[in-house]
N, C-alpha and C positions, 0 to 999 in steps of 0.2 A: 070429537076425539078421533084422530087417525088410528087405524089399527091394521094388522096383518092376520090372516087366518087361512088355515087349510081345512076348515070345517065345510061340509057340503051345504050349499044353499038349497032352499025349497024349489027353486027354478033351475034353469040351465046352468051348467058350469062354464059356459061360454062367456068370457069377460066382455062387458059392455059398459063403458064409462057412463055414469049418470043413472043407471038403472037402480031400482029399489032391490035391496039385498035382505033376505030373511034367512036365519039359520034354520036348518032342518035338525031340530034337537033330538028327533027319534033316530037319526043316523049318526052314530059316533065313529064310523069308519073314516080314516084320514083320506082326504081327497088327494089325487095326484096333481091337482091344480092348486095354485095359491092365489088368494084374493086380497087386493089392496083397497081398503074401504075407509069410510068416515061415519061415525055415529054422531047424530045430531042431538041437540038439547032435549028434544021431545022423544027420544029413543028410537027414531027411525034411522035406517042405515042406507047409505048410498055407496055403490061401487065406484071407486075413483080410477082405478087402473094403475099399473106399476110405474110407468114413466111420469104420469101426472102426480102420483103420490110423492115420488122423489123430488120432483120440481117444487111441489107445495112445501115440503120440508125445508128445501134449500131456501125458499123465499120467506120463511118465518123469521122472526126476530130472535128466536132462541139460539144460543151459542152451541148447545150440546143436545144430543139425543140419548134418551135412556130406553132401550128395548126391554120389555118386561115379559119374561116367560114364566107363566104361572105353574102351580103344582097340580096334583091329581085331584079328581072329583070336583073340578071347578067349571060350572056352566058359564056361558058368556056374561050374563048379568053380574055374576060374582066377580069375574075378571075385570069388567068395567068399573065396578065399585072399588076394587083394590087399586086399579090404575089411577082412578080419580083421587084416591087418598095419597098416593105417591106424588101426583101432580100438585096437590095442595101443599104437601110438605116441602117440595122443591120451591114452589112459589113463595112460601113463607120466608125462605132464605134469600131468594132473588127471583123475581117474577119472570125475567127474560133469559134465565140461564139454561134450564133443563125442560125439554119436551118429552113427556112420557108416551111411549107407543107400545101398547100391549100386542103380544103375539099369541093368538088364541089357537091352541091345538085341541083336537076333539077328545074331551073326557066323557066318561059314562055317567049316567044318573041312575044306576041300578040301586035298589034298596039293599043295603048291606055293604059295609066298607071293604070286606075282603074281596068280593066280586068286583067292586069298583077298582080296587088296587091292581088286580091281575089284568083286567081289561085295559086299564089305563097304561100299564107297562107296555103291552103290545101296541097300543096306539102311539105311545111316545116313540117307540122304535120305528114304526111305520111312517111317522111324520117327517123322518129325516130327509126323504127324497124331495118332498115338496118345499120344505123350508130351506133346504140347501139351494133349490132353484131361486128362491127369493134373494139369497145372497148373490147368486150369479147375476140376477137382474140388476142388482145394485152395482156390481163391478162393471157390467156392460155400460150402464148409464154413466158411471164415473169416468170410465176410460173414454167414452165418446165425447164427454165435455172437455176432457184434457187434451184430446187430439184436435178439437175444433178451434181453428184460429179465432182469437178475439173473445173466447168464451172463458170466464173465470171458473176455476175449479170450486167444488164444494168443500169448504174448510171446516164444517161442523164436526166436532168430535162425537164418536159413537161409543156408547157404553152399554153393557149388558147386565141385567139383573135376573138371575134364574133362581126360582124358589122350589124347594122340594123336588118333585119328579121333573120339573122343568129343567133341572140339571142333567137328567137323562136325555131329554129332548135336545139340549144344547150339545152334549157330548156326541150323540149319534149323528146329529146334523153336520157337525164339523168333520166327523170321521167320513161320512158319506161324500161330502163336498170335496174333501181332500182326495179321496180315493177315485172319484169318477170325473171330476172337473178341473183339477188343479195339478197338472204334471209337474209344476215347479214348486209346489208346496203351498201352504196357507199364507195369505197376506196378513200383515199386522192391521187388522180391521177394527179392533176394539181398543179404546183408550183404557178403560177400566172395566173389569168383569167382576161382579159380586155374586158369589155362590152362597145362597142362604139356605140353611137346613137341607143341605144337598143329600138327596136320596139316591146316592150311588156308592159303590164300594169305596172304603177309605184309602185303598191302595191305587185306585184307578187314576189318580192324578199324578202318580209317580212317572218319572221319565221313562218313555218307551211304552206306557200304557195308553189306552184310548183317550182318556180325559186330559192327557198332557197336551193334546192339540188345542185345548182351551187356552193353555199358557202360551203356545206358539202364536195364537191369533190375538193375544192381548198384551198390552204394555204392562199392566198390573192386574193381578188376580187376588181378590180378597175372599177368604173362606171364613164364614161365620159358623161356629159350632157350639153345641151345648150338650153336655152329658145328661142333663135332665129333660131332654126333648123326648117326651113320651111317645110322640107320633113315630119317631125314628126307631125307638125301641120296638114298637109294634112292627115297623117295616122289616127290621132284622128278623123278627120272629116269622113274619109272613114268607120271607124269602127262603126259610128252611124247607118250605114245600119243594123247592127246586134244588135242594141241597146246597144252597148258598149261605154260608154261615158268616161271611165277612161283616164287620161292623160298617156303619154308614159314615160317609164323610162329614155330614152335618151333625153327627153324634160325637165324634172323637177328633175331628180334624184329620189331616194326612197321617197315615200310619207311620211313616218314617220321613222326617224332614230332610234327612241326608239324601234321599232319593227323589225329593220334590224339586221342581225347577225353582230357580232363585228369585223369580218375579212373583212368587206366591207368598202372601201374607196371611197369617191366621189370627182370628180374633175369638177368644174363649168367652162366650156370653154367660157363663155360669154366675159370675159375680153380679151382673146386671139382673139376671133372672131371680136370683135369691133375695134381692131387695123387695 
């Protein structure tokens, strides 16, 4: 399984294609570097390198890519398990359609969910710099291919699935990328973006707000929400510590659809959950 991470390795942060890569699980600080890796069937991990990683994706038989941004309090093994489940679901529909690629940002493994939650919020925000660098690497690779005579462009569609606090990572990453690296604005990089149980404020996707950049970078944005999501109720209560009383996007959907970009579609999951 190919994956991207900004978690620190146990050894040097210097990229070296082919070296063994091991997560330093005791260090949950986001690295300023980003690593492009492959996890093998026996659980070992090899660093691939950015350009090799993108070339590998281009040469696969899959027509589309699904980037998976996990939620809070998820260590790498749990992320790989979730990504494997997504891959199986996609393969059941069409074996060569979707390649799932997890993006692993550094969560904490403290005992106690509240401590985890606050540590992971800080880590989500701090991950924006390195993960926006990964997007810049992709644009550089794509532009180089398109400008090279006789080289076919990469036509695979890129989709994004962000779960829980992964939505905060996505929002901050696009904001940082747009602010520091893209004087002409965000490119339309994602075909479809799925926001699942989004742990961000429910007005943050309105036009002019930070998360509206997700809509600028996507052809379609689908928000899945459920009022009976107990985890997001707890999230709202936890945020009262910082005097943030706003409901969460994954709990209610967008606060005002009239202020929400037109390419946003909402799915109320209550009926399914109540079955």
